[in-house]
Structure formats: structure tokens, C-alpha cells
N, C-alpha and C positions, 0 to 999 in steps of 0.2 A: 559386357557380353562381346562387343565388336571385338575386342582386345584378343579375346579367346578364338573367336573364330579366325581372326586374321594369324593368329600364331599357335594354331591347333598343334602342329607337330613338336613344336618346343614345349607345349604344355604337355601333351602327351610323353614326351621324354621325361620330364620334370616329374611326373606322377608315377611312370615306371620306376623311376631312380629311386624315389622315394620310398615306393613299395618294396625294393629290391633291399634297401637298407634296412627298413623294418623286419621284413623276414631275417635277413641275416642277425640282427639282432635278438629276435625271438629264437632263432635256431641256437645260438651261443647260450642263451640265458637257459635254454633247457637241456643243453647238451654239459653234463657235469664232467665230461671227460676231457674237456678243453680247459688247460688251466694258463694263466696269465704268468708272466716271469716271477711275481713275487709269489704267487702259489705254488710254482716249480721249487723254488728257494725254500720255501715253508716245509713241502713234502720232502725235500732232500735233507733238512735240518732235523725235522720231527718224527718223519716217519723212515729214515734211511732208504729213501727211494734211490733207484736206479735209473740213471739217465742213459737213453741209447740213440746213438747217431745215425741216421737212416742214408746218409748222403755217400757219395763215391769217395773213394781213398783220397784222391786230389783235394776236393773239398776239405774232407776232414782234417788233412794236415795243413791247410791253411788258417784252421782255427775252428776250436770247438769250446762245448761247455767243459767246464774244469771236471775232470774224473768220468767225463762220458765213455762209454763204450762204444767202439766202432762195429756196426753190424748192417753192411749196407742193405737196402731193401731188396736187391737182387738176389741177394742170398738168405732172406728170412725164412724160407722154407726148409732150406736144406742146413741152417745152422740154428734154428730155434731151440734145438735141446741145450745150447750153449746158456741159454736163459732158464731152464728149468730149475737151477739151483735158486734162481731169486722168486720163485713161484708164490710167495708168501709177502712178498715185498712190492710195494707199488713200482711199476714200470713207466717211465716218462719217456715217449718219442719225440724226436724231433729231425726236421730237414730244413731247408732253407726257408721254406714259406708255409708249412706245415700240410703240403698236397698229398704226401707219400705216407704219413702216419694212418691214415685209415684204415689202408691196405694191411700194414704191420699189424695193427689192433685187432681186424677182422681175422687174420691169420691165427693170431695167439690165442683168441676167445674160443675157436674151433678145437683148441688142444686144452682148454680148461683154465687159461689165465683168466685172472678176474679182475686185479687192480691196474688197469689200462690207462694210459693217460696221453695227452697229446701237448706239448707246448705250442699255444696257440700262436700263429705267425712266425712260429718256427724261429731260426737262429736270428731273423731278421728284427723281431720284436723284443729278443732277448737283447742285442746289441742297442737298440734303440732305447730299451730301458736302462742302459748304462750297466748292464751286467757284465761281470769278466769273461774273457774269452782265453784260451790257452793253446798251444801248439804241442804240448807235452804229450807223449802216449800213454795210456793207462797200462 
């Protein structure tokens, strides 16, 4: 008990960190739209999913998922109609770390798209999983 009193700030930090990690795990478990790199590969191969890169042009040119379509997040409202022909196929969005994908998914849900997914961890997790990157344009 004396240890806890003397180290209360550190104990509080440890408890808060643990709760945050637990919260994040529960969120990921409940959110079926977040896909791992393996799940993305399976959707591409089994369901002919379309992969959409939301990053800027320079980032896209430095490397992206094979066969990814480039649609910067800044243009999503204006260019959403380009995805209309893929309405019945799964659309998988990604960026560097998956911070932009929620906005893209929300925008397209408003227009009636249903099969919308996000690469959890973005390009960072894709590369970390040893998956291929290309510089070829689609």
C-alpha cells in the first residue's frame, strides 16, 4: 500500500494506459469494417474488392498497394461518382495509418454504398505484414 501511495502518478498512468488499450481492443473487435492485411488480401482475391488509396499524389507515387486506385481524401466529395460502377463490390480504403478512412467511409455511406472497409493501420501495417508495394499506376 505504501508503494501505491508513493507512486500514485505512475500507478494512475499505468491504469489509464491499460484501460485505453482495452477500449481500443473492444472497438476493433466490434468494428467489422476494420480489416487486417490478411483480410484485405482475402477480400481482393475472393470478392474482387476495389482498393482505394486516400493519400496525396506524392505519397501515392512513392508506393501503394498493387492495383490500388488513387482518390485523395480532399477530392472524395467531388469524385465519389467515379466509384459508382463499383457499388456492388467491396471498397477498401487506406492511407498511411488509417486516420482518413473514416471520413471517406462516412461520405460514401451517405450516398448508399454498403460494402465499405478500412485497412486497419493503413499502409504502415500492410508493409509491416510483409505485403507487396508497387509504384505502377493503375
